[in-house]
N, C-alpha and C positions, 0 to 999 in steps of 0.2 A: 504494500500500500504506500502511496506517495501523495504529496500535497501539491496542488497548483492553485495559486491565487487564493480565492475564498472557497474553493471546492475541495472535497475529499474524493479522490478517484479510487474506486475499489474494483478489483477483478475477481471473478469467481474461478473455480478450478478449470473451467472450460475456456477461459481466456476472454469471456465477455466482460466488458467494463461498463460501469454505470456510475452516475454522479449523485452525491449528496451535498446539500448546502450545509456548511458548518453553521453553528449558532451565530447569527449576525442580524443586524437591523437594516442591512442594505436591501433596498427594494429592487427586485428583479422580476422580469416577466417569466413565470414558470412555463417551461416548454420542453418537449421531448419529441422523439421521432414519430410518435403516434398521435401527436396533437395536430388537429386540422380544423379549418373552418368548415362549417356545414350550413345547409339551409333546411328549414323545417319541412319543405315540401318533398324532400327525398324520403321515401318510405322504405324500400328494400332494394339493395343492389347486390347483396352478398348472401347467397343461399346457405352458406355455412355459418353465418353470423348468428349470434343470440337474438331471439325475438321475444320481446316482453309480453308476457301473458297476464300478469297480475302485479299490482304494487300495493304494499302495505306501509302506510306512513307511520304506523305505530303511534297514533295520535295521543293515546292516553299516557304512555310512558314518556314520550317526548315532551308533552305538555307539562307534566310534573317536573321534569328536569329543567324546563325553561320557565317555570312559574307562569304558564299561560293557560292553566287548566280551567280557569273561570270564563274565558272568552266564549261567547255564545257560538262563534264559528266552529269551535272544537267539539261542541256537544250537539250539533244538529242531528236529528234522527236520520235525515237524508242528506247525503253529500257533505259531511263535516270536512273542515279544512284544517291543515296543520298551521299553527302559529308558533314561530320560534324567534329567539333573540340572536342577533348577529354575534359572531365570534365564539359561540358555544356549540360543541358538536351535537348533532342529532343523527338518528339512525333510521334508515329506510330499508325495507326488505323487498327485493325485486325477484319475481319468479319468472323464469324463462321457459322456452319450449323444450329445452334439454339441459343437461348438467353443464355447469361452468367449468371450462378447461383453463386452469391457471397459466398454462404455458402458451396457449394459442389465442385465447379470447382477450380482446381489448374492449374496455367500457369507458366511455366518456359521458359525463353528465353536463347538460347545457341548461343553464338558468338564464331566463330573459325577463327583464322588467316588463310586466304585462302591458301597461298603458304607454310605453315608449312609442313615439311616432316613427322613429327610426332606431335601428339597432346598431350597436357599435361595440366591438371588443375593446378598443382603445379607451372608451369612456365608461367601461364597466357596466354597460347596459345589458350586454350579453356576455356571459362568462362560461367558457368551456373548461371543465375540470377533468383531467385524466384521473381515472380511478387507480390508485396505487395498490398493488398486492405485494406485500413484503415477502411472500413465499415464491414470488416469480421474479427472478433476477433479470429477466429480459424486459420486464415492464418498468421502464425508467420514469422516475418522477422527482421533481424538485419541490420540496414542501417548504413554504415560507410562512412564518407566523402571522404576517399581515395580509396574506392572500387566501383565497378559497382553496380547500383541499378535500380530497376524498380517498378513503382506503377501504379495502375489503376486510371485514372483521370476522365473518363467519360464512361458511358454505355448507348448506344442508340440502342435499338432493339437488333439485332444480332451482332452489332459492339461494340468493346471495344477499347477505346483509352488508350494507355499506354505511360507514360513518362519514358524515359530511360536516365540514366546518366552514362557515362563511367568514369572510374578512371582517375584522372589527370596525372597518371603515365602509362596509358595504352600503349600497343604496337601500333604504328601507322602503317597504311597500309590498305589492303583490307580484309574485314571480310565477312564470310558467316553466315547466320542466320537460325536457325531452332526453331520451337515453340513446346515445349513439353507440353502436356495437360493430365489431369487426373481428374477423378470424384471420390470423396470419399463417394458418397451417399450410396453405399452398401459395403463399406470396401474394394473396389477393389484397389490394389496397382500397377497394370500394367499401362502402359502409351501409349500415342499416340504421335508420332513424326511427325511434319509437316515441311519438308524442304522448304526453300524459295529460289527460283532461283536467285533473284536479290541480288547482293552484296552491301555492305556499305563500304565507305571509311572513315577512321578516321585519323585526322591530329593533329599536335601539336596545342596548344591553347595559344597564347600570351595574351588573354583577361582573362585568369583564373589565379588567384593569386597563386594557388597551383601547377601550371605547371612550370617546370624548365625553360621555355622560356617566362615567364610572363614579359611583358613590360608595365610599368605603364603609360607612356606618350601616350595620345590618338593620337596626330598628328604623333608621332613616329610610332605607329602601322599603321596608314594610309599610311605612306611613306614606311616603311621597310617590311611590310607584304602585304598590299593590292595594292600598286602602281605597275602597270605592265609596266611602262616605266621609263627610267632614263637617267642619263648623266654619261659617263665615261671620265675621264681626261687623255689625252695623251700629246704628244709633249715633251717639255723640261721645266726645272724649270723657265726659263726666258720667254718662249713662250708656255703657256699651251693651249692645244687644247681640247675643249669640244666635245665629240662625243656622239650622241644620241644612245640609245640602247633600244630595245623592249624585256623585260624579258619574256613576253608572258606566264606567269605561269598558266593562265587559259585556254589556247588554247587546241584544240583537241589532245589527246594522250600525252600531256606533263606530267600530273600527273602519268599516267600509265608508261611512260618512266622512270620517276624519281624513282618510286617504284621498277620497274624491275631492274634498275641499282643497287639499294641497295641490292636487294635480290639475283639476278642471276649473276651480275658482281662482286660486292663487296663481295657477300656471307656473308653479315652481319648476324650474328646469330639472329634468330627471337626474342629471348628473350631480345636482346640488342636494339631493334628498338624503345623502349620507352625511351631510354636514349639519350638526344640530344648531349652529349659529344661524345659518341661512334658513333652516326649517322654522326655528322659533320666530325669526323676523317675519317670515311669511304668515305664520299663524296669527301674529298680532294684527296683520292686515285683513285676513280673510274672515275673522270672526265677526267683525262689523260689516255692514252692508253698504257703506258709503261709496267706496270706489269700484267695487267689483261684484255687487250683488252677493255679498258674503252671507254668513249664517244668520246673524241677528240684526234686526232693525232697532236702532236706539230710539228711545222716546223719553224725554225728560219733562213732558207736560203731564197734565192730569187727565187727558182724554185718551183712553186706550180702546176706543171703539174700533172694531175690525181686527182685534188681536187679543192677546192675553196681557193683563197688567203685570209688570215686572215682579211685583210682590206676590203674585199668585204661582210663580214657578218655585219648585223646591228640588229640582234636579235637572240634569243635562240630557237624560235619556230621551224624553219626549221632544226636546228641541232638536237634537241631532237626527232623530228618526223622521220627524216631520220635514226637516230640511232635505234629507236624503231622498225621501219618497217624492216630494214635490219639486225638488231642485230650485226652490224659491226661498228667499229670506223669511225667517220666522219673526212674527211681531208679538211682543216687544221686549226690549231688554234695557238694562242700565248697568253701571260698571260692575256690580258684583255678579251679574249674570254672565257678562263677557268673561270675567275671570274664571268662573266655574266651568265654562265650556273649555277654556284653555286648560283648566284642571278638571272642570265640570261643576256648576255653582248654585246660586241662591234664588230667592223667590222673585226678585225684580228682574228676572232673566239676566242676572249679573253677568256681564261680559267676562269678568275674571274667572268665574266658575266654568264657563265654556272653554276658555283657554286651558285651564287646569285639566279639564277632562281630556281634551285632545292630546295634551302633552303626556299625561300618564298613560293614555291609551296606546300611544306609539312608543312608549318606553322611556320617556324623558322624566326624571324626577321633578316634581312640581308641587308648589304649595301656594295657597291664596293668602295675600297680605292685605291688611286694612290699615290705611294711614288716616288718622283723625286730624281734623283741621288741615286738609290737604290743599295746597295752593295750586291755582291754575294761572301760570304766568304766561301771558300772551305775547310779550315782546322781549323775552329772554333777558330781562334786567336783573334777575335773581331777587326781585322785590315784588310785593303785591301792593299796588297803589289803589287806595280806596278813597273816593271823593264823596263828600256829604254836604248838604246845605246846613243852614243855621239851626234847623230842628233835628238834625241827625238823620235826615232822610237820604238814602243812597241815591246818587245821580246816575241813572241808567246810561245816559249817553257817554259818560266819562269812565264808567267802571267796566273796562274790558277785562281786567283781572278779576278773579273770584277766589273764594275759599269754600271748599266743599266740607260739609260736616264730616264726611268720611269719603274715602275713595279706595276702591279695591283694584289691585293688580295681581300679577302672578310672578313668582320667582321660579326660575328653572335652574337646575344644577348642571352646568356645562363648563368645559374648558374654553379659555379665550386666548389661544395662541396668536390671534390677530392683534391683540393688545400687548402681549409680552410673552416671550418664550420661557420666562422664568416661572410662570404659573402664578404671578402676583395677583392677577385678576380672574383666576379660575374660581369656580364655586357659584354662589347664588348670583343670578342676573335677572333684572327686571324686564318683563315684557307686558305690554298693556294694549289691549284692543279697543278700549273706549275711545271713540273718535273725538279727540280734543284738538290736536294740532297735526299738521302734515309733517311727514318725515320723508325726504327724497320723493316728494310729490304724492305720497299716499298717507291716509290716516292710519298710522301705526306708531309704535313706540318700542324701542329696544331691539335686541337685548342690551341692557345697560348694566355694567358691573357694579354691584353694591359696594365693593371695596373702593372703586374709583370715585363713587359718590361720596363716601365717607371722607376721602382725602381731598375732595374739591377738584378732582381731575375731570372737569366737566367737558373737556374737548375729546375725551375718549369715546370711540364709537360704542353705542349709538345713542343720540338724544340725551346726553349727559346733563346739559343745562336745564332741560325741562324737568327731568326727574329730580335733580338737585333742588330746584325751586319748590317742587312738591313737598319736600320734607324739611327744607332749611331756609326758605326765603324769609326776608324781613318784611313785616307788615307795616305799611306806612299809611297814616291817615291824613287827608288833606281837607281843609275847609274851603269850599268854593263860594266866593262872595259875589260873583257875577262875571259875565264874559269879558269885561274890560278891567277887572280887578285881579291882582295877583293872588294866587292860591296861598293859603296859610298852612304851614306844616304843624299839625296838632300834636302828633306823637308818632313814635316809631317803636314797634315791638320786635324784639330780636328772638323771642322764645315762644311765640304763639303758634307757629306753623310746625307741622310734623309731630303730633303728640301721640303717645301710646300706640306706636306702630305694632300691630298685632298679627299673630298667626296661631293656628291650632297646635297644641302640644303634640309631641310624638306619641302615638298610640293612646292618647288620653283626650277627652273632650273638655279640655281647659285651655285658657288663653296663655300664650307666652308673649312677653314684651320683647321685641327685637329692635327697639329704637336705637340702641347703642351700635347695632350693625350698620346703621345709615349715617350716624353723625356722632361727634364727640359731645360730651356733656354740655348743655346749654350754658352760655356765658363763660365757659372755660377758655383758657388761652388757646388751646388747640382748636376749639370750635370757631373762635374769631379769626384765627390764622387761616383756617380752611375757607371761611366766608370771604376773607380778603382775596385769597387765591382765586376763588370762583368769580368774584367781582372784577378782578383784573382781566379775566378771560371773557367777561361780558362787555359789550360795547354800547349799551343803552345809556342815554343821558340820565335816566331815573336812578341809576346806581350810584350817582355822585351826591345824592342828598343824604343828610344826616340829621340826627335829632337835635332840636333847639334846647335852650335852657328851660327848666321846668319851674312851675310855681309850687312852693313847698308849704305855704301857710295852712292850707286845708288838705286834709287827707280824705279822699273819696274811696268808698267801698261799695261795690256792686254785689248784691246777694241774691241768690236764686236757688230754691230747693229743687233738686233734680231727681227725685225718686218717687214720682207720683203716678198712680194708675190712671189711665185715660178715663174721663168722666168726672174727675175731681177738679175743684178749683185750684189755682196756684197764685202765689204772691211774688211780685218783683219789689225789691227793696234797694234804696239808695241811701247810704249813711254818709254823713258829712261831719267831720270832726275838725274844729277850728283850733289849731295849735298856737295861734298868735294872740296878741292882746287887742286886735282890731275887730271891728264888726264887718262882715261881708254879706252881700246879697247874692243869692244863687238863683239864676233862672234855669229851670230844668225842663227837659222834654223826655219822657220815657215812652218808647214805642214798642208794641208787641205785634209781631207778624208771624203768620204761618209761612213755612218755606219748604221748598224741595231740598233734598239732601245735597244738591249741588250749590246751595246757597242762594238760589233764585227765589225772590219773594213771590208768594202766591197772593196774599191779601193782608191788609192792615186790620188787625183785630181790635186794637185799642191804642189811643195816644193820650197821654196824661201830661198837661202843662201846669207848672207851679212856680211861684216865686217864694223863696224861703230866706229868712234872715238867720244867720248863724253868729251868735255872740261869742266873745272871747272865751277860750277854753271850754267850749260847750259842744254838744253833739246834737244833730238833728237827723231825722229819718223820714224819708218819703216811701210810703207803701202803696202799691197799686195791685188791687185784687182783680183777677180774671176768672170768670165763672164758665162752667161748661156751656151754658146758654149763649155766652158771648163768643166762644171759639168754635162751637159745634159745626156751624155751616162752612167754616173756613178750613177745617182740618184736612191735612194731607194723609195719604195712606200710611205713612210712617210716623205720624204724630209729631212732626218736627216744628219747632218755633225758633224765631230769632228775636232777641231782645236788645234794643239799643238805648243807650243813655247819653244825652248831650246836656252838659251842665256848663253854663257860662257864668264866670265870676265877674259881675258887673263892674266892680271897682278897678279891676286890673285888665279886663278884656282877655282873661285866660279861659280857654275852653278845655273841659275834661270830656273825653269821649270813651265809652266802653261798649263792647258788643259781645254777646255770648249766645250760643245755641244750646237748646235742650230739647228733649223729647219726652212725651208722656208714654209711660210704659204700657205695653199691651199685656193682657192676661196670658198666662202660660197654659198650654194644653197638657193635661195629665194623661199619661198612657199606662194602662195596666194590662198585663198578660195573664191568661188563665191556663193552667195545666203545663205539662212538659212541652218543650219546644224541640221538635225532632225534624231533621231534614226530610222533606217530602211528605210530611204529615200535617194536617190542618191544626191550627190552634186559634183561640179566640183572643181578640185584642179590643179592649174597651178604652174609649177616649172621651174626655169631658173637660169643660172649663165653666167658670161662672161669669155671667154677663155683668161687667162693671158699670155699664151705662145706665142712666136714669130713664131709659126708654127701651122698648123691645127691639130685638134683632130679627130681621126678616130675610127670607131667601138665602138662608145659610147653607153652606156645604162644608163637610169635613172630608179630608183627603189624606189618609195614611198611605204611604208608598204611592201606588197608582190606583187605589180603590177610592171611590167617591160615594158619599152618602148625602143625599139632599134632605135637609130637615123640613118637614112639611108644616110644622107648627112654629109660631113665633117663640123666641126665647125672651121671657119677661125679665125686667130688671132684677138683678141679684138672684137669679135662678140659674139652674144648671142646664147646659146643653150637653147632651150625651149621645154617643153612637157606638155601635159594635161592628167589628169586622172579623171575617175569617181569613187567615193568611196561611199560605203554604210556602215555607222557605225552600228555595231551590238548592242552596248550598249550606254547608255546615261552617261553624266557626263563629267569631265575633261579628255581630251584625247590629245595625241601628235602624229602629223604626222611627220614621218622622211623620208628623201629622200637621196639617194646616187647615185653618178655618177662615172662610171669607163670607161676608154678607154685605148688604147695602149699607149698613150703619157702621160696621166694624171690619177692618181688614188687617192683614199681616199678623194674624194670630197663629202661633205654631208651638210645637213641642217635640221632644225626642226622647227615646229610651234605648239604652244599650242592652242587647240581649246576647245570649250564647246559644247557638243552634247545635244540638248534638247530632253527630253523624248517625245515619241509619245503618251504616256498614263501616268496616274498618277503613280509616283514612290513610291515604299516602302521606308521607312526610318527606321534607327535603331540608337540606342544610342551607341556611341563608348565607 
């Protein structure tokens, strides 16, 4: 045996030499004297060649090995399909018309991306894999760790079991397979092509260290890839609302819909579908319908006629199935619905959930993130500029920036070699499908490195300035006195944006605060240095304004109790403490408005104007009571309010301005199960809640999972609404039951319960 370059040349006793590649990361094209291009339309040219009679994809065992056993495609009673993850071996048994001859028979497997308009070996759209048989020294093969490979592992009569390993960088999607055979017993060089009707689905692989989506943490993979249910956080930063969401990445047509959206809606180049950076960027564009008739139509108004209200969705399954069947955008969604589809999400047809669903479905680790007090910076100034008149009324024409009570997006776990080969920006990256601003001409956002955002590196691809402003912009208040008057800088808040950034805990239905992932501690030296770095990279004139001197004689305190059930009154309080020996006159205006979660005002509920004298070393309080009868007709689905306080100190012409958002809490649905819960067997589920309103609820529906019960009788004040369902669990293990109630008078009522489904037969197990 002797060595040449990177190859080991070995000779058998008969003098036949064949090559092996030594362990190396050099990328070479595997080739040997029996590899050849072929066309599918060739059926049989060699009467001595093997002819395929039957194929066994061994779906059950392969699915367990690849953790894809829950996909509906693998369990269809008719024509199930194999779903595997790239870079991990899988086994297929081929049965031929005669026994396989190790010395004379040559087998090549040809995998072709099904929806490719043209096929190319160079672009990895069609891959021909010589099947290596280590017992046959004349069957030469070069096996590369970054390329496709196949080898014979068992011969049993007319059947040959072949282990196939796809490249860890392979294109993900649906493949068609053909088997090329040839017999060299008489020097024949013609071939027989055996097309296979059944296709194979290939996904990203977070378990493979050579895959760009590899996630080392075992429990993290269980949560961010395999978990089909989750929690989305909504509400306000002072009253956060957990909302259950069923990502449903395994359900019927969901995988097909996700791949269809990538190829036909996003028109992602086939050769780019192996790159998670490009895949994620396209997902963020195709989930919304603005540019390309994507999956979800966004609607931030209160009129949802012709579609489903965003708060009525509680999972991604129905959304993706409807989209795939109709090939038309689904109405309607808001940010958390978009996120859920990308991971698969919440009742407002949250865009975030849609993104999360699609990412998990195709094998990319993903989680939904909620950012409270989320800035929408329209001019890349890294500031949110808010203009008000003398009564604290927002000026619509000037307020192009906004602050959302909360905003949801998705983080995906991917490598970012395009930013740094050192791996400094690998890990969690933001993608957001909510159509807010364009990026390279399309409404999309990301992937944006979370680490780059924390360090203020806002010029790193993609959309760093926009995401940085969402979590760390300064909030600047301006008093507008007229078109010919200079605006007055009232105040600048450096710590009001990006609060309580939240996600679901790993394998627990609790909240985890990840604010520190996005920014340094507020008002710390590191945080201000990061802000200055970001401002220097921003070129807007607004970024050059800073806070003026403050008036210190009077301390203002704005108080609001934020844990009230809908139907109850609430009180807004303004306390003023005079620390000086002077008398001051305060002119105050307190405004109460109902709002959408995007910060847009729906209606003014109440406005209170008063003049108050505050003596030396004394304290005064203004209290404004708001009753249910006053806010009832103006309420939004999510029960959100915005409170503004404008106080003018007459003697000094100093203005104090404060603004806060809060929500009235909806009742929780209680879920009770009766009897043992066993896979494939029915059990009873009771759901109920108490009507908190001083009026009856009409036209109510309760919806656990996908079952719906229409309540025929009104639900009277302070009485119980109750329904029962029979549920048959299809799979065993930890599961979540979610329930949602909606009526004319009360919406966005939900609840969840974690259950454990016992297996009706011994389970497979695998090592994560």
